[in-house]
C-alpha positions in Angstrom: -6.2 18.9 -8.3 -6.4 15.1 -8.7 -5.4 12.9 -5.8 -4.0 9.4 -6.2 -3.6 6.9 -3.4 -1.0 4.1 -3.4 -0.4 1.3 -0.9 3.3 0.3 -1.1 4.0 -3.1 0.3 6.8 -3.0 2.9 8.6 -5.7 1.0 9.2 -3.2 -1.8 11.8 -1.4 0.3 13.9 -4.6 -0.1 16.3 -4.4 2.9 18.0 -7.6 1.5 18.9 -6.2 -1.9 21.0 -3.1 -1.5 21.8 -2.4 -5.2 18.2 -2.8 -6.4 16.9 -0.9 -3.3 19.0 2.1 -4.3 17.6 2.0 -7.9 14.0 1.5 -6.7 14.3 4.5 -4.3 15.7 6.7 -7.1 12.9 5.7 -9.5 10.2 6.4 -6.8 11.7 9.8 -6.2 11.5 10.5 -10.0 7.9 9.4 -10.0 7.0 11.6 -7.1 8.8 14.7 -8.6 7.0 14.0 -12.0 3.6 13.8 -10.3 4.1 16.9 -8.2 5.3 18.8 -11.3 2.1 17.9 -13.1 0.0 19.3 -10.3 -1.3 16.1 -8.8 -1.4 15.0 -5.2 -0.2 11.6 -3.9 -1.1 9.8 -0.8 1.3 6.9 0.0 0.6 4.3 2.6 3.6 2.1 3.4 3.6 -1.4 4.8 5.9 -2.9 7.4 7.7 -5.6 5.4 10.7 -7.3 6.9 11.1 -4.9 9.9 7.6 -5.6 10.9 7.9 -9.4 10.6 11.2 -9.4 12.6 9.7 -7.1 15.3 6.6 -9.3 15.6 8.7 -12.5 15.8 10.8 -10.9 18.6 7.7 -9.7 20.4 6.1 -13.1 20.3 8.9 -14.4 22.6 7.3 -12.4 25.4 3.6 -12.0 24.5 1.1 -13.3 22.0 -1.8 -10.8 22.3 -2.8 -10.0 18.7 -3.6 -6.4 19.5 -0.2 -5.8 21.0 1.5 -7.6 18.1 -0.3 -5.4 15.6 0.8 -2.3 17.6 4.4 -3.5 17.1 3.9 -4.0 13.4 2.3 -0.5 13.0 5.4 1.0 14.5 7.5 -0.6 11.7 5.2 0.8 9.0 5.7 4.3 10.4 9.5 3.7 10.4 9.3 2.8 6.7 7.0 5.8 6.0 9.6 8.1 7.7 12.3 6.7 5.4 10.2 7.5 2.3 9.2 10.9 3.7 12.8 11.9 4.3 13.9 10.6 0.9 11.3 12.8 -0.9 12.0 15.8 1.3 15.6 15.4 0.3 14.8 16.1 -3.4 12.6 19.1 -2.6 9.1 17.5 -2.8 6.4 19.3 -0.9 5.9 16.4 1.5 4.0 16.6 4.8 6.7 16.8 7.6 4.2 14.9 9.7 3.5 11.1 9.5 -0.2 11.0 10.1 -1.7 8.4 12.4 -5.2 8.4 10.9 -6.7 8.8 7.4 -8.6 11.8 8.6 -5.4 13.5 9.5 -3.8 12.5 6.2 -6.8 13.9 4.3 -6.4 17.2 6.0 -2.6 17.3 5.3 -3.3 16.6 1.6 -5.1 19.9 1.5 -1.8 21.8 2.1 0.8 19.4 0.8 1.3 17.7 -2.5 2.5 14.4 -1.0 1.5 12.7 2.3 3.2 9.5 3.5 1.9 7.3 6.3 1.9 3.8 7.7 -0.6 1.9 9.7 -3.3 3.4 12.0 -4.9 1.0 14.4 -4.7 -2.8 15.0 -6.9 -5.2 13.1 -6.1 -4.4 9.5 -3.1 -3.9 7.2 -1.9 -0.8 5.3 -3.9 -2.0 2.2 -7.0 -1.2 4.2 -5.6 2.1 5.4 -5.0 3.1 1.7 -8.5 2.2 0.8 -9.8 4.2 3.7 -7.6 7.2 2.7 -9.0 7.0 -0.8 -12.5 7.0 0.6 -11.9 9.9 2.9 -10.2 12.2 0.4 -12.6 11.4 -2.4 -10.3 9.4 -4.7 -12.2 7.0 -7.0 -9.4 4.3 -7.0 -6.5 2.9 -5.0 -3.4 1.3 -6.4 -2.0 -1.6 -4.3 1.6 -2.1 -5.2 3.0 -5.4 -3.9 5.5 -8.1 -4.8 3.2 -10.2 -6.9 2.3 -9.4 -10.5 -1.5 -10.2 -10.3 -4.3 -11.4 -8.1 -4.5 -15.2 -8.8 -7.6 -17.4 -8.7 -6.0 -19.2 -5.7 -2.9 -18.9 -3.6 0.1 -19.4 -6.0 2.3 -20.2 -2.9 0.2 -23.3 -2.4 -1.0 -24.1 -5.9 1.5 -23.9 -8.8 -1.4 -24.0 -11.3 -2.9 -20.7 -9.9 -4.0 -18.5 -12.8 -3.3 -14.7 -12.9 -6.4 -12.6 -13.3 -6.4 -9.5 -15.6 -9.8 -8.0 -14.6 -12.3 -9.0 -11.9 -14.9 -7.3 -9.7 -14.6 -6.6 -6.0 -17.2 -9.3 -5.3 -15.0 -11.8 -7.2 -11.9 -10.6 -5.3 -13.8 -11.1 -2.0 -14.5 -14.7 -3.0 -10.8 -15.2 -3.3 -9.5 -13.3 -0.3 -12.4 -13.6 2.1 -13.3 -10.6 4.3 -11.9 -11.7 7.7 -8.9 -9.9 9.1 -5.4 -11.3 8.8 -3.4 -12.2 11.8 -0.4 -10.2 12.9 2.4 -10.5 10.4 0.2 -12.4 7.9 0.0 -11.3 4.3 -2.2 -11.8 1.2 -2.3 -10.4 -2.3 -4.9 -7.9 -0.9 -5.9 -7.5 2.7 -9.4 -8.9 3.1 -10.4 -5.9 5.2 -9.3 -3.6 2.4 -11.5 -5.6 0.0 -14.5 -5.3 2.4 -14.0 -1.5 2.7 -13.5 -1.0 -1.0 -16.8 -2.8 -1.7 -18.6 -0.6 0.8 -17.1 2.6 -0.6 -17.2 1.6 -4.3 -13.5 2.1 -4.8 -11.7 0.5 -7.8 -8.4 -1.2 -7.1 -5.4 -1.9 -9.2 -3.1 -4.7 -7.9 0.3 -4.8 -9.5 4.0 -5.5 -9.0 5.5 -2.5 -7.4 9.1 -3.7 -7.8 8.8 -2.3 -11.4 7.8 1.3 -10.9 7.0 1.8 -14.5 4.0 -0.4 -14.0 2.9 1.7 -11.1 3.3 4.8 -13.1 1.2 3.3 -16.0 -1.6 2.6 -13.5 -1.4 6.1 -12.0 -1.5 7.6 -15.4 -4.6 5.7 -16.3 -2.8 3.7 -19.0 -3.1 -0.1 -19.6 -0.9 -1.8 -17.0 0.4 -5.3 -16.2 -1.6 -6.4 -13.2 -5.2 -6.9 -12.0 -7.9 -4.3 -12.4 -10.6 -4.7 -9.8 -13.8 -3.0 -10.7 -16.4 -1.7 -8.3 -20.0 -2.9 -9.0 
């Protein structure tokens, strides 16, 4: 039975857009039901998004230790994972009732459940890296990173309006863009540098795409051409 791993950026849960949030959750539930019905397994790693940023901002008023701040952010990812878990349980999916706290635990749960949802694991890396580690541990050859940008760009589009979207690159080329040094607590990038480093080490292909449109995510999971960036392993 094929296993697919997806990193869902926490921003995709969209706490600020109630109508679109409801539609997005409905489409995600349909996708999960479809995948399960076709006999495939799905590991989903959820980011912290706005709840994590707000919690880290609040925590900074009393301490600044990065390990402790990361610990706060990880709690927010597990809150988001629980929301998705309960949403899929509500429509009858065979979802693990446990939110695993390590990729080894998630891999074991995937043996007896069709869908496993988790958040962060330990301080020092984001849920992108957790998803890559989960793909490595459960033997999946690729990992889809669904975020709120359409592509990886050749430079940061937030700082350079002339940044060009990239359709297909290698992991080495991606590492040249993102670097391989860990992000600080609450920081974000198109792909977590630690995830890139781990993908290079494990030889795992990545697909980076806009998860706000779940039809794009479904195309990537189905192995069809998709709008986004394909990152090939060397």
